BAMIMAR-150403 format. One line per 4 residues: number of its first residue (from 1); for each residue x, y, z of C-alpha. Coordinates in Angstrom, 1 decimal, decimal comma. Layout:
// residues N
NUM> X/Y/Z | ...;
This chain:
// residues 449
1> -133,2/25,8/-120,4 | -131,3/25,7/-117,2 | -132,5/25,5/-113,6 | -130,0/26,9/-111,1;
5> -130,0/26,8/-107,3 | -128,1/29,0/-104,9 | -127,3/27,8/-101,3 | -127,4/29,9/-98,2;
9> -123,7/30,7/-98,3 | -124,2/32,3/-101,8 | -126,9/34,6/-100,4 | -125,4/35,6/-97,0;
13> -124,9/39,3/-97,7 | -125,4/42,0/-100,3 | -122,2/41,3/-102,2 | -123,0/37,6/-102,6;
17> -126,6/38,4/-103,7 | -125,1/40,7/-106,3 | -122,9/37,9/-107,6 | -126,0/35,7/-107,8;
21> -127,8/38,3/-109,9 | -124,7/38,5/-112,1 | -124,8/34,8/-112,7 | -128,5/34,6/-113,4;
25> -128,5/37,5/-115,8 | -125,3/36,4/-117,6 | -127,0/33,4/-119,3 | -130,3/33,7/-121,1;
29> -130,8/29,9/-120,6 | -131,0/30,3/-116,8 | -134,8/30,6/-116,7 | -135,5/29,4/-113,1;
33> -133,4/30,2/-110,0 | -134,0/28,5/-106,7 | -132,8/30,3/-103,6 | -132,1/29,2/-100,0;
37> -132,4/31,4/-97,0 | -129,3/33,6/-96,3 | -126,6/31,6/-94,6 | -123,6/32,6/-92,4;
41> -121,6/35,7/-93,2 | -118,7/34,4/-91,2 | -117,9/31,6/-88,8 | -119,4/33,5/-85,9;
45> -122,7/34,3/-87,6 | -126,0/32,5/-87,5 | -128,0/31,2/-90,5 | -131,4/32,9/-91,0;
49> -133,1/29,5/-90,8 | -131,6/29,0/-87,3 | -132,8/32,5/-86,3 | -136,3/31,6/-87,5;
53> -136,3/28,3/-85,5 | -135,4/30,4/-82,5 | -138,4/32,7/-83,2 | -140,6/29,6/-83,4;
57> -139,3/28,2/-80,1 | -139,9/31,4/-78,3 | -143,5/31,6/-79,5 | -144,1/27,9/-78,5;
61> -142,5/28,5/-75,1 | -144,7/31,6/-74,5 | -141,7/33,9/-74,4 | -141,5/37,4/-76,0;
65> -140,3/37,0/-79,6 | -140,3/40,5/-81,1 | -136,5/41,0/-80,6 | -135,8/37,6/-82,3;
69> -138,0/38,5/-85,3 | -136,2/41,9/-85,6 | -132,8/40,0/-85,9 | -134,2/38,3/-89,0;
73> -135,6/41,5/-90,4 | -132,2/43,1/-89,8 | -130,4/40,5/-91,9 | -132,7/41,2/-94,9;
77> -132,6/45,0/-94,3 | -128,8/44,9/-94,5 | -129,0/43,4/-98,0 | -131,8/45,8/-99,1;
81> -129,9/48,9/-98,0 | -126,6/47,9/-99,6 | -128,2/47,0/-102,9 | -130,3/50,2/-102,7;
85> -133,6/48,4/-103,2 | -137,0/50,0/-102,4 | -137,9/50,2/-98,7 | -141,2/48,5/-99,4;
89> -139,3/45,2/-99,8 | -138,4/45,2/-96,2 | -141,8/46,5/-95,1 | -143,4/43,4/-96,8;
93> -140,8/41,0/-95,3 | -141,4/42,4/-91,8 | -145,2/42,2/-92,1 | -144,9/38,6/-93,4;
97> -142,7/37,5/-90,4 | -145,0/39,0/-87,8 | -148,0/37,6/-89,6 | -146,5/34,1/-89,3;
101> -145,6/34,6/-85,7 | -149,3/35,4/-84,9 | -150,5/32,3/-86,6 | -152,0/29,3/-84,8;
105> -149,2/27,5/-82,9 | -151,2/24,6/-81,4 | -149,4/22,1/-83,7 | -145,7/22,7/-83,0;
109> -144,4/20,9/-86,1 | -146,8/22,7/-88,5 | -146,0/26,1/-86,9 | -142,2/25,5/-87,0;
113> -142,4/24,7/-90,7 | -144,3/27,9/-91,3 | -141,5/29,9/-89,7 | -138,6/28,0/-91,2;
117> -140,0/28,5/-94,7 | -140,0/32,3/-94,2 | -136,2/32,4/-94,9 | -136,4/31,0/-98,4;
121> -139,7/32,7/-99,2 | -138,6/36,2/-98,4 | -135,1/35,7/-99,8 | -136,7/34,8/-103,2;
125> -138,7/38,1/-103,1 | -135,6/40,0/-102,3 | -133,6/38,4/-105,1 | -136,4/39,0/-107,6;
129> -136,4/42,7/-106,6 | -132,6/42,9/-106,9 | -132,8/41,5/-110,5 | -135,6/43,9/-111,5;
133> -133,6/46,8/-110,2 | -130,9/45,8/-112,7 | -133,5/45,8/-115,5 | -134,0/42,0/-115,7;
137> -137,5/40,7/-116,1 | -137,7/38,6/-113,0 | -140,6/37,5/-110,8 | -141,0/35,7/-107,6;
141> -143,2/32,6/-107,8 | -144,8/31,1/-104,7 | -144,7/27,3/-104,5 | -148,4/27,1/-103,7;
145> -149,3/29,0/-106,9 | -147,0/26,8/-108,9 | -148,4/23,6/-107,5 | -145,6/22,3/-105,4;
149> -147,6/19,8/-103,3 | -146,0/17,9/-100,4 | -147,1/15,3/-97,9 | -148,1/16,6/-94,4;
153> -145,0/15,2/-92,7 | -143,9/18,5/-91,3 | -140,1/18,9/-91,3 | -139,6/15,8/-93,4;
157> -142,1/16,2/-96,2 | -142,0/14,4/-99,6 | -143,2/15,5/-103,0 | -146,6/14,4/-104,2;
161> -146,4/12,9/-107,7 | -149,0/15,3/-109,3 | -146,6/18,2/-108,6 | -144,5/17,4/-111,7;
165> -147,4/18,0/-114,0 | -148,3/21,2/-112,0 | -144,8/22,6/-112,2 | -144,3/21,8/-115,8;
169> -146,1/25,0/-116,7 | -143,2/27,1/-115,4 | -141,3/26,3/-118,6 | -143,8/28,6/-120,5;
173> -143,0/31,7/-118,4 | -141,2/34,5/-120,3 | -139,8/36,1/-117,1 | -136,9/34,7/-115,1;
177> -138,5/32,8/-112,2 | -137,1/33,2/-108,7 | -138,5/30,2/-106,7 | -138,0/29,7/-103,0;
181> -136,5/26,3/-102,1 | -137,0/24,0/-99,1 | -140,8/24,1/-98,8 | -144,2/23,5/-100,5;
185> -147,8/23,2/-99,5 | -149,9/20,2/-98,3 | -153,2/19,5/-100,0 | -154,8/21,3/-97,1;
189> -152,9/24,5/-97,8 | -150,3/24,2/-95,0 | -146,6/25,0/-95,4 | -144,4/21,9/-95,1;
193> -140,7/21,6/-95,5 | -138,2/19,1/-96,9 | -135,4/18,0/-94,5 | -132,6/20,5/-94,0;
197> -130,8/21,1/-97,3 | -134,1/20,8/-99,0 | -133,4/23,6/-101,5 | -131,3/21,2/-103,4;
201> -134,3/18,9/-103,6 | -136,5/21,8/-104,9 | -134,0/22,6/-107,6 | -133,8/19,0/-108,8;
205> -137,6/18,6/-108,8 | -138,1/21,8/-110,9 | -135,4/20,7/-113,3 | -137,2/17,4/-113,8;
209> -140,6/19,0/-114,1 | -139,6/21,5/-116,8 | -137,3/19,0/-118,6 | -134,3/21,3/-118,2;
213> -131,1/20,7/-120,2 | -129,1/21,1/-117,0 | -129,4/21,7/-113,3 | -126,7/23,9/-111,9;
217> -126,1/23,8/-108,1 | -124,1/26,8/-107,0 | -122,4/26,7/-103,7 | -119,2/27,9/-101,9;
221> -116,7/25,4/-103,3 | -115,1/25,0/-106,7 | -116,2/21,4/-107,1 | -116,9/18,1/-105,4;
225> -113,6/16,8/-104,0 | -112,3/13,3/-103,7 | -112,3/13,6/-99,9 | -113,2/16,1/-97,2;
229> -110,8/19,1/-97,7 | -110,9/19,6/-93,9 | -109,3/16,2/-93,5 | -107,1/15,9/-96,5;
233> -105,2/19,1/-97,5 | -104,7/19,7/-101,3 | -107,3/17,1/-102,1 | -108,0/16,5/-105,8;
237> -111,2/17,8/-107,4 | -113,6/15,4/-109,2 | -114,3/16,5/-112,7 | -117,1/14,0/-113,4;
241> -119,3/11,7/-111,3 | -122,2/9,4/-112,1 | -125,5/9,8/-110,3 | -124,9/6,6/-108,4;
245> -121,4/7,7/-107,3 | -122,7/11,0/-106,0 | -125,6/9,4/-104,2 | -123,2/7,1/-102,4;
249> -120,8/9,9/-101,5 | -123,6/12,3/-100,4 | -125,1/9,6/-98,2 | -121,7/9,0/-96,5;
253> -121,0/12,6/-95,7 | -120,4/14,7/-98,8 | -122,4/17,8/-97,9 | -122,0/19,7/-101,2;
257> -125,3/18,3/-102,5 | -128,2/16,8/-100,5 | -128,4/13,1/-101,4 | -132,2/13,2/-101,9;
261> -131,7/16,0/-104,5 | -130,1/13,6/-107,0 | -133,2/11,4/-107,4 | -135,5/13,6/-109,5;
265> -132,6/14,5/-111,8 | -131,6/10,9/-112,1 | -135,0/9,8/-113,2 | -135,2/12,6/-115,8;
269> -131,7/12,0/-117,0 | -130,7/15,6/-116,4 | -127,0/16,4/-115,8 | -126,1/18,3/-112,6;
273> -123,3/20,8/-112,4 | -121,8/21,7/-109,0 | -120,2/25,2/-109,3 | -118,8/27,9/-107,2;
277> -120,9/31,1/-106,9 | -117,7/33,1/-106,4 | -115,9/31,6/-109,4 | -118,7/30,6/-111,8;
281> -116,4/30,4/-114,8 | -114,7/27,3/-113,4 | -116,0/24,0/-114,8 | -116,9/22,5/-111,4;
285> -118,1/18,9/-111,2 | -120,4/17,4/-113,7 | -122,8/14,6/-112,5 | -124,0/12,4/-115,3;
289> -126,1/9,3/-115,8 | -123,0/7,2/-116,7 | -119,4/7,5/-117,6 | -118,5/7,2/-121,3;
293> -115,3/5,3/-120,3 | -115,2/3,4/-117,0 | -111,7/2,9/-115,6 | -110,5/1,3/-112,5;
297> -110,4/4,4/-110,4 | -111,9/5,2/-107,1 | -113,6/8,6/-107,4 | -114,0/9,5/-103,7;
301> -113,7/8,6/-100,1 | -116,4/9,8/-97,7 | -117,1/9,4/-94,0 | -120,0/10,1/-91,7;
305> -120,3/9,6/-88,0 | -123,4/9,3/-85,7 | -124,2/5,6/-86,2 | -124,7/2,7/-83,9;
309> -124,9/-1,1/-84,4 | -127,4/-3,5/-82,9 | -125,7/-6,9/-82,8 | -128,0/-9,9/-82,7;
313> -126,9/-13,6/-82,4 | -128,9/-16,8/-82,3 | -127,7/-20,3/-83,0 | -129,0/-21,8/-86,3;
317> -130,5/-18,4/-87,2 | -129,9/-19,3/-90,9 | -132,3/-22,3/-90,5 | -135,2/-20,2/-89,0;
321> -137,5/-19,1/-91,8 | -138,8/-15,5/-91,4 | -136,3/-14,5/-88,6 | -134,9/-11,5/-90,6;
325> -138,4/-10,3/-91,4 | -139,5/-10,5/-87,8 | -136,4/-8,8/-86,6 | -136,8/-5,9/-89,0;
329> -140,6/-5,8/-88,2 | -139,7/-4,8/-84,6 | -137,8/-1,8/-86,0 | -140,7/-0,9/-88,3;
333> -143,2/-1,0/-85,5 | -140,9/1,2/-83,4 | -140,7/3,8/-86,2 | -137,0/3,1/-86,9;
337> -135,3/2,9/-90,3 | -132,1/1,0/-90,7 | -129,1/1,8/-92,9 | -127,4/-1,6/-93,4;
341> -127,7/-5,2/-92,3 | -124,5/-7,2/-92,7 | -125,0/-10,8/-91,4 | -123,4/-14,2/-90,7;
345> -125,0/-17,6/-90,4 | -125,8/-17,1/-86,7 | -125,6/-13,4/-86,3 | -126,9/-10,2/-87,8;
349> -125,8/-6,5/-87,4 | -128,2/-3,7/-87,9 | -126,8/-0,2/-88,5 | -128,9/2,7/-87,5;
353> -128,6/6,5/-87,0 | -127,6/7,0/-83,4 | -129,8/10,0/-82,8 | -132,9/7,9/-83,6;
357> -132,3/5,5/-80,7 | -132,4/7,3/-77,4 | -131,8/5,5/-74,1 | -135,4/4,7/-73,4;
361> -136,1/3,6/-77,0 | -133,0/1,5/-76,9 | -134,1/-0,5/-73,9 | -137,6/-1,0/-75,3;
365> -136,3/-2,2/-78,7 | -133,7/-4,6/-77,2 | -136,2/-6,0/-74,7 | -138,6/-6,7/-77,6;
369> -135,9/-8,5/-79,6 | -135,0/-10,7/-76,6 | -138,6/-11,5/-75,8 | -140,1/-11,9/-79,2;
373> -137,3/-13,5/-81,2 | -135,8/-15,9/-78,6 | -132,3/-14,7/-79,4 | -129,2/-15,8/-77,5;
377> -127,6/-12,4/-77,3 | -128,3/-8,8/-78,3 | -126,0/-5,8/-77,8 | -125,6/-2,3/-79,0;
381> -122,4/-0,4/-79,8 | -122,5/3,4/-80,2 | -120,0/5,9/-81,6 | -119,6/4,3/-85,0;
385> -118,5/6,1/-88,2 | -119,0/4,8/-91,7 | -116,1/5,3/-94,2 | -117,0/4,6/-97,8;
389> -114,9/4,1/-100,9 | -116,9/4,9/-104,1 | -116,2/4,4/-107,8 | -118,1/2,7/-110,7;
393> -114,7/1,3/-111,8 | -114,5/-0,8/-108,7 | -116,8/-3,3/-110,3 | -114,1/-4,1/-112,8;
397> -111,1/-4,0/-110,5 | -109,2/-6,6/-108,5 | -107,5/-5,8/-105,2 | -109,5/-2,8/-104,0;
401> -110,4/-4,5/-100,7 | -106,9/-5,6/-100,2 | -105,5/-2,1/-100,8 | -108,2/-0,6/-98,5;
405> -107,7/-3,0/-95,6 | -103,9/-2,5/-95,8 | -104,3/1,2/-95,6 | -106,5/0,9/-92,5;
409> -104,0/-1,5/-91,0 | -101,2/1,0/-91,6 | -103,4/3,6/-89,9 | -103,9/1,3/-86,9;
413> -107,6/1,6/-87,4 | -109,7/-1,4/-86,4 | -112,4/-2,5/-88,8 | -115,6/-3,0/-86,8;
417> -117,7/-3,9/-89,9 | -117,1/-4,3/-93,6 | -119,8/-4,4/-96,4 | -119,8/-4,1/-100,2;
421> -123,0/-3,2/-101,9 | -124,4/-5,6/-104,5 | -123,8/-3,0/-107,2 | -120,1/-3,1/-106,3;
425> -119,6/0,6/-106,7 | -118,9/1,2/-103,1 | -117,2/-0,5/-100,2 | -118,1/0,5/-96,6;
429> -116,1/0,2/-93,4 | -117,4/0,7/-89,9 | -114,8/2,2/-87,6 | -114,8/4,0/-84,2;
433> -115,8/7,6/-84,7 | -112,6/8,9/-83,2 | -110,6/7,0/-85,9 | -112,6/8,2/-88,9;
437> -110,2/11,1/-89,9 | -107,1/8,9/-89,8 | -109,0/6,3/-91,8 | -109,8/8,8/-94,5;
441> -106,3/10,2/-94,6 | -104,7/6,7/-95,1 | -107,3/5,6/-97,6 | -106,8/8,7/-99,7;
445> -103,0/8,2/-99,7 | -103,6/4,6/-100,9 | -105,9/5,4/-103,8 | -104,8/8,9/-104,8;
449> -101,2/9,1/-103,8;
């Protein structure tokens, strides 16, 4: 049994929806297909999810929203007309959208999630209809009916553990199941969404729940590449990755697969295949629990910007019991999660996502650190990018750090911070955001030629 997931770029228009139907119906083992909302048809286009967010914002602002809703309906109608599906499909979608718009909007987060989820929900109905028109026994399944229960953190929901037992029953269905990604329902019956990219998470959860033999993640690229193709031309594809390697790369900027989507499959030991919807016969990239043979190779180089560093120094910090706990407690009480904490004997750096620390929050947090911890100095540096070298084989290799630092020196990129995880499968460098592309280029040359 296979669970397959199709991203927004694979469902952007009728031709691509038709390709999705070809893929699903070509393999009898593909029993569950998870779909995203239609994405961009070209670079000038707008994703359906973004159109729906616009609808929600207009309603919350008290502005007319009918025209915005019709733009969404028009996207679905274009697919329906070209695939020659029944007109009733669009009538149902239109009625659903206006029904959502007329719902209670007193809680903006709850209302916005209700609107955002409409893209995946209605796309699943459309794809199921398209498959049936081809003679395939396919049916749309609503996440509430299947038991996909989420926490009530609207826009950032997490799966509730009992969902796995609820969803396991899907393996007994005789029809091909078309399941909308990205959202589920709270115990109170409200729609809640995962973070953006959450359809990957839905697919992985379903694969784990039904104990699938494989989870296929179809997207618009042939495979996972060793670096961002927009930075490195003619970059090498990666044939095989471990879960840990993919998690590290996804965290550091590889957008092919949402990093949280790996976790359910990891725990269930299910291999993931990243494949191209447009060229499904290509092998793509296989993501496995562990390599059969581990060599000294680096598998990928990733980068992500949008970070900042809070630098804290205090003489004899290392002698003060509980200092680190109290420092991090300030962040906890302010609702801030940290990414990394490299430290010295009298200093500590805390890496955070830059967008979580606005100007007002920054002042308040730094003042608390000064007043409550008796520190000598605290400062913040913004505009930081993290560049990460990843590979299980690094654990067994000598000279990786030397090769990497020489490459950055050759690129005339200053290293703001360097950190190697305890697992020794990744090495991270903090650099100025404006230097990140040059850093990736030179690191790729050093490790891949």
